[in-house]
C-alpha positions in Angstrom: 26.4 -1.3 -6.0 27.6 -4.4 -4.1 27.7 -4.3 -0.3 30.0 -6.4 1.8 30.8 -6.6 5.5 32.4 -9.0 8.0 31.1 -9.9 11.4 33.3 -11.5 14.2 32.1 -14.9 15.2 30.9 -15.2 18.8 33.3 -16.7 21.3 32.7 -20.4 21.5 31.3 -20.7 17.9 31.4 -24.2 16.6 30.8 -25.6 13.1 27.0 -26.0 12.5 25.5 -29.5 12.1 23.2 -28.4 9.2 21.1 -25.7 7.6 18.7 -25.4 10.5 21.6 -24.6 12.8 23.0 -22.0 10.5 19.6 -20.3 10.1 19.2 -20.1 13.9 22.7 -18.7 14.2 22.1 -16.0 11.6 18.8 -15.0 13.2 20.6 -14.7 16.6 23.5 -12.9 15.0 21.3 -10.2 13.5 19.1 -9.7 16.6 18.1 -6.0 16.7 20.1 -5.7 20.0 23.3 -7.3 18.6 26.5 -5.6 17.4 26.0 -7.2 14.0 22.6 -5.7 13.4 23.8 -2.2 12.4 26.2 -3.6 9.8 23.3 -5.4 8.0 21.0 -2.4 8.2 23.7 -0.1 6.9 24.4 -2.5 4.0 20.7 -2.6 3.1 20.4 1.2 3.3 23.4 1.8 1.0 22.2 -0.9 -1.3 18.9 0.9 -1.8 20.3 4.5 -1.7 21.0 4.8 -5.5 17.4 3.8 -6.2 15.5 5.5 -3.5 17.6 7.7 -1.2 17.7 7.6 2.6 15.6 4.9 4.1 14.7 3.2 7.4 14.8 -0.6 7.4 12.6 -2.8 9.6 10.9 -6.2 10.0 13.9 -8.4 8.9 13.1 -12.0 7.9 15.8 -14.4 6.9 15.5 -17.4 4.6 18.4 -19.7 3.9 18.5 -20.3 0.2 21.5 -22.6 0.2 24.2 -23.8 2.6 27.2 -26.0 2.0 28.4 -27.7 5.2 31.8 -28.6 3.7 32.7 -25.1 2.6 30.7 -23.3 5.3 29.3 -21.0 2.6 25.7 -20.2 1.6 23.2 -17.8 0.3 20.7 -15.8 2.4 17.5 -14.0 1.4 16.8 -11.0 3.6 13.3 -9.8 3.5 12.5 -6.4 5.0 10.3 -3.3 5.0 11.6 0.0 4.0 10.3 3.5 4.8 11.4 6.4 2.8 11.1 10.0 4.1 11.1 12.9 1.6 11.8 16.0 3.7 11.0 18.6 1.1 7.5 17.2 0.5 7.1 16.1 4.2 6.1 12.7 2.7 6.6 9.1 4.0 6.4 6.2 1.6 6.4 2.6 2.7 7.9 -0.1 0.6 6.9 -3.5 2.2 8.2 -6.9 1.3 11.5 -5.8 -0.1 14.4 -8.4 -0.3 18.1 -8.7 -1.0 20.4 -11.6 -1.3 23.7 -12.1 0.5 26.3 -14.8 0.0 28.2 -15.7 3.1 31.3 -17.6 4.1 32.1 -18.7 7.7 35.8 -18.6 8.3 36.4 -20.5 11.6 40.2 -20.0 11.4 39.9 -16.2 11.2 36.8 -16.2 13.5 34.5 -14.2 11.2 31.6 -14.5 8.8 31.7 -12.4 5.6 28.7 -11.3 3.7 28.5 -10.0 0.1 25.4 -8.8 -1.6 24.5 -9.3 -5.3 25.6 -6.5 -7.6 22.6 -4.2 -7.7 22.0 -2.4 -11.0 21.6 1.3 -10.6 19.4 3.3 -12.9 21.0 5.2 -15.6 20.0 8.8 -16.4 19.3 7.4 -19.9 16.6 5.1 -18.5 14.6 8.2 -17.7 14.0 9.1 -21.4 
């Protein structure tokens, strides 16, 4: 299942000068105390839900894979840890060093940045046999 979301650009945002600027911007944008943080956490949880069920996401690490200064578009690797809680068994399972990829486009005219994940393949019931 593909996840997508838009985040409003901060007031006074200006075009980045290069990849280092955009990585700093993204790290600040998804600061745990920011308004954008819950959008990313929710997208990661829904992305993993078909595979694992409800989860808790922590320890985000961002890596800029690509960035085009002309189109203001790029690709971001989001590393994270995921904790699954299985209520019936009262069991907690940690999945460390997980990652997802998001393509993004900065739209200065509309004052937002849009993120779209890769299409995640969900397991088929036939895969169980």
